[in-house]
Residue, then its C-alpha position, 0 to 999 in steps of 0.5 A: m853268258s858273254a856273247d863273245a864265246l857264242h860269236a866266236l863259235a858262230d864265226a868258226a862254224g861259218l855263220l855271219v853274225d854281222w851282215v848288210d841288208v838289201a837297203s845297205q843297212p848293217r845288221t847283227v843276228a840275234d843271239t837266240t837265232l845263233r844258238a838255234v842254228l848252232e844247236a841244229m848243226e850239233l854244236p852245243c853253245a849254251t855255256p862258254a865251256q860248251c862253245a869252247d868244246s864245240q870250237r875245238r871239235l870244229e877245228t878237228m873236223q876242219g883238218r886236211p881237206a879231202l880235195r884241194t882245188a887250184v887253177v891251171d898254171t899256178p903253184v898248188a899249195v899242198e903243204g908238202r915237205p920242201g924239197a921232197a919228191y912227189k909223183l903226180l898222177d892224172e885221171h888216166g894213170q899217167a905219172q909225172e915226177g917232181r919236188f915240192d918247192a920251198q913253200g911246200a907247193l907243187g909246180p904249176i899244172a897246165v892241163p885242167g882235170y883231177y889228179r892225185v899226188l903221191c908222196g911220203g906222209a900223204g897216205e896210200d891214196g895221196i892228196a886229191l887235186a882238182i885243177a880248174p881252167t881260169r873260167c867257165w865255157s862261154v857262149a863265145d866258145a859254144c858259138g865259135v865267134a868272139q862277140p856272139r849275139a845268141w838268143g833263145v826262149g825260156l820255157q816252163v816245161y809243164s806249160a807247153r801243150t802236146p796231145l799226150d802230155a796228161s796236162i803236165g807237159d813233157a819233152q815233146g812239148a819242149l822239142d816243139w818249142a825248140r823247133r820254132v826257136a830254131a826256125a826263127g834263127g835262135d840258139a837256145l831253149a832254157l827249161s824250168p827244172i826237170h829234176a826228179a820230184r817226190p810223190l805229188q802233193r797238193h802243192y807242187s814246185p819244181y824248185s823243191p825236188s827230191d833229187r836233182r841228179f835224176f829226171d822227173p819221169l812225168y816229163a818223159a815223152p814215150a813216143l820220142v824213145l819208143g816210137e808212136a806205135l808202141a807208145r799209143q799201144a800202151l796208152h790204149a791198153a791202159g784205157l787212158e786215151t779219153r782221160l788224157a784228152q780230158l786232162n789236156a783240155a784244162a787251162l791249168v795243170d792237174w798235177h795230181d790226176g795228171g801225174q796218176a794218169k802218166w804213171a799208169w801209162l808208164r806202167a803199161l809201157r813197162e809191161q810191153a816187150l821192147p825191141e832188142a836194140l831198145q832193151a840193150d840200150l836200157q841195160a846199158f843205161i842201168a849199167d852206166g847209172g851204177p849204184a847211184l841210179e840203183q839207190h835213187v830208184r829204190f828210194a823212189a819206189a819206197d817213197a811212191g809206195d809202189g815198191d817197184p824199183d824196176l818201174h822207176r828204173y825204166a821210167q828214168w831211162l825213158a826220161a833220160r833218153s827223151w831229153q837226150d833226143v830233144q837236145r840232139q834234135a835241137r842242135a840238129a835244127g840249128l840251136r847252137l847251145g840247145l837246151i839250158s837246164d835249171l839247177a834248183v838251189g836245194f832239195d826236199p830234206h826228206g827226198a832221195e838226194a838227202a838220203a844219198w849223202p846223209q853225212a854231207v846234208l844240213h840237218g834241221l836247217v832249211l834255206g830261205a832268203p832275208p827281206d829283199a826286193f822280191n819279198a819284203d817279209g823274206q822267204a822260208w823255202g823249206i828246202g835243204s842243202y849241203s853243209s859247208a863242212g860236209l862238202r869239204a869232208s866228202g871231197f865235194a863229191p855231192f857237188i861234183a856229181l850234181l854238176r855232172a848230172v845237170m850239165h850232161e848233154r846240155g848247152g848251158v845250165r842256169i844255177d838258181h841263187i848262185l849266191g849260194l856258192l858264197r853263202l846261204w840264208v839258213l833257218p831252223d826247220g819250221g822257223r820264220a824267214g827273219d830268224g835266219v843267218y847266212l852260212r858261208y861256203p867254200f866259194e873259191d873251191l866251188l867256183r873252181l869246180l864249176a869252171l872245171e866241170s863246165w869245160r869238161q861238159r862244154c856247158v855255159v854257166i848262168g848264175e841267177d844273181l838277183g836279191v841281196v848280192p854282196d859287193g863285188l860278187r858279180e865282178v868275181l863271178a864275171a871274171h870266172g865266166v859265170l854269166g849273171i842275169d839282167v832283168l828289164m824291170f830291175t836294170r836301172d840306175a840309182d835314181g830308178a831310171f831304166l838303163p839304155p841297152a848299151q849300158w846293160r852288162r856284157s857279162a850277163v844274160a839279158t831277159t825281160t822277166t823271170h818266173d817269179l816276176p810279172t810278165l811285161a803285159g802284167w806289169r804294165i797293167g799292175r796285175d802283180l799289184d792286183w794279186r798282192e792286194r788280193l792275197g795280202t803278200g809282201g806287206r800292206i799295200d797302198r794301192a793308190v801309191e803303188d799305182a802311181q809308182r807303177s804309172q811312173d815306171v811305165a812312163r820311164l820305160q816308154a821314154q827310154v824305149r823311145a830313146d832307143g829307137g822304139d815306139g815305146q807303146t807296144l810290148a814288141s818295142w819293149l822286147a826289142f829294147a831288151a834284145h838290143s843289150p850287148a849280152p852274149l845271150a838274150l832269153l825271151p820268156a815264153e809268156d812275154a813272147l805270147g804277150l800273156e798277163e799272168q806270171p808262172n809263180l807268185p813267191g811267198v804264196v801257197e794258197g790262192h794263186p795257181n803257182w806252177s800250173r798255168r798252161l800256155p794257149q792252145d793257139t799261138p798264131h802270133l808266136d813266130a812273128a814275135l820270135a822273128a822280131f826278137a831275132t831281128a832286134r838282136g841283130e840290130g843291138t850293140p855288138 
């Protein structure tokens, strides 16, 4: 059949038939891919008649939106009857009366928040509105200064060691790091995702969670909530002391055995009688959690095969209160932001979050990435997300609930793959990364809701804006107060020369590396090239050519560091170089603070590399000096 009908349907469904790749080359998605994706979206397209019928269904589904968004102090288009009276209700039931203007719009609303418009023809519930501030809460807002030079550390939670963490890390380990950062004058501790996970499989990833609205109980620190005596009493009762000591001695996380040991401890804790105040707090937590918590723990109990919702309810309380205490102590110690949470871009399509919002989830499609600078073959992540149409039809309820969960009692949130607010690379479940297509999302609505919830929660927003980024997107995000991420090894000019710190973005967080990239020590010696050569990832590698290129890049960085006033040879001077950025916030990954050579994750690899399993060293005698030097460099940088 003619491609015209197919392409028209694809466009109506939000699929980008034409797109531009990482090399700025125009691409057109194959018709076979479009058909597969449209069929997964339950939009039959085998014939022109089916395409026309599916397009008519789409138009019906995309009728009046369940929630309209606008920005403060601008007219609000609601398609009212010109001149007709309306009543505007805020969240507290306060009413304001007015009349629609000649275009059927409301007059400007000055106070951000959620509203309802009651008028003839709008139905009993009226028209739902979300009125956003012009930008997100900022680092300057959090620090109370116009040009902040805040800094902090990025921590893989599982990697930090404590005596009772069963080899898998916990909130106590994060608190220990927060205290050391605070002692050096820092402001933030950025965490790896701590979302609720599905029962531990052979391969674990914090970016494939079961439910991003809830916590992974494995990271609970019982002593923080219950006190040392009660926590150790349960540990002894379960006979786990020797097992935990064995697990903690390992260089790598043992997700399976460590997870089993931690759950055994949680069961023993649940069997103990709680002091009256803690019992009351547990009941208050359950009441506050409402139906969403109840649905989650019932799913988790069935998923784990133990059929014990009470255990999972208790475990969620223990985890939530653990992280609440870490944030409280971090702020009390002097961190002006405290914890920065990490919001994964998607979820396990068979997990609790997908089950909670079945009407809004993409069915039969998973997320990935086209070929880019990170992976020449592209990536198929195997995780799910929400559909654009499902979000609109639900009044963005899943998105709002998610933002509130990850921003609550946090100084900031890092949104993985912030490009997903605009578009996501989707492909049929089980398909190859190259057999995908971009799906458009209601960017303006999502961005406004992000800004609104950011202000309500007093939470800074960081958007991971790496990969194939459409022209102009970074500028739009910056205008709305969403910070990007400048990574040292990628912050270069068109000729590949490293930019001096003064030319780094003021609208981004500065960092030396990310969890998906080599550490600076590893990059300098080509450790990532060793792994690529060994595992055959990212396409064929000509080691001689790659080594020569790396040597040239290292020399270029050394020269730029010297031009910035550093010696150029030491890793410490490289860290100081990044710290000199004018960014309002600089984050130093723990691995770079410790000078480690191995990276946490090697993208595109399932076997052969210990992804999400590396533990930090037991002894860190030089850490405090490294943090102090980074703090000094921040003070010396461009204001």
